[in-house]
C-alpha positions in Angstrom: 62.0 100.4 73.8 63.7 98.3 76.2 67.3 99.3 77.9 69.4 96.8 79.3 71.4 97.2 82.1 74.4 95.2 82.9 76.1 94.8 86.2 79.7 93.9 86.5 80.3 92.2 90.1 83.4 94.3 91.5 84.8 92.5 94.4 85.6 94.2 97.3 88.4 93.1 99.5 87.6 94.5 102.5 89.6 93.1 105.6 87.9 91.9 109.2 90.4 94.9 110.2 88.8 97.2 108.1 85.4 96.2 108.8 85.9 96.6 112.5 87.6 100.1 112.1 84.5 101.0 110.1 81.9 99.5 112.6 84.3 101.2 115.5 84.4 104.7 113.5 80.4 104.1 113.8 79.7 102.6 116.9 81.6 104.2 119.4 80.2 107.7 119.2 76.6 105.8 119.1 77.4 104.0 122.0 78.3 106.8 124.0 75.1 108.7 122.7 72.8 105.8 123.7 74.9 105.9 127.5 74.5 109.8 127.9 70.7 109.4 127.0 70.6 106.7 129.7 72.3 109.1 132.2 70.0 111.7 131.6 67.0 109.7 131.9 67.8 108.0 135.4 68.5 111.9 136.4 65.0 112.7 135.1 63.3 109.9 137.0 64.9 111.0 140.0 
């Protein structure tokens, strides 16, 4: 018994602006967290 799966190519019409907004949505909090971690690490070693 074999099953075949058909996949259809769906084109994602993502604009560069949408990509930039999505990366900003995730990237800005990530960078803020990394910066805060570095600040706390500097405090720890002083």
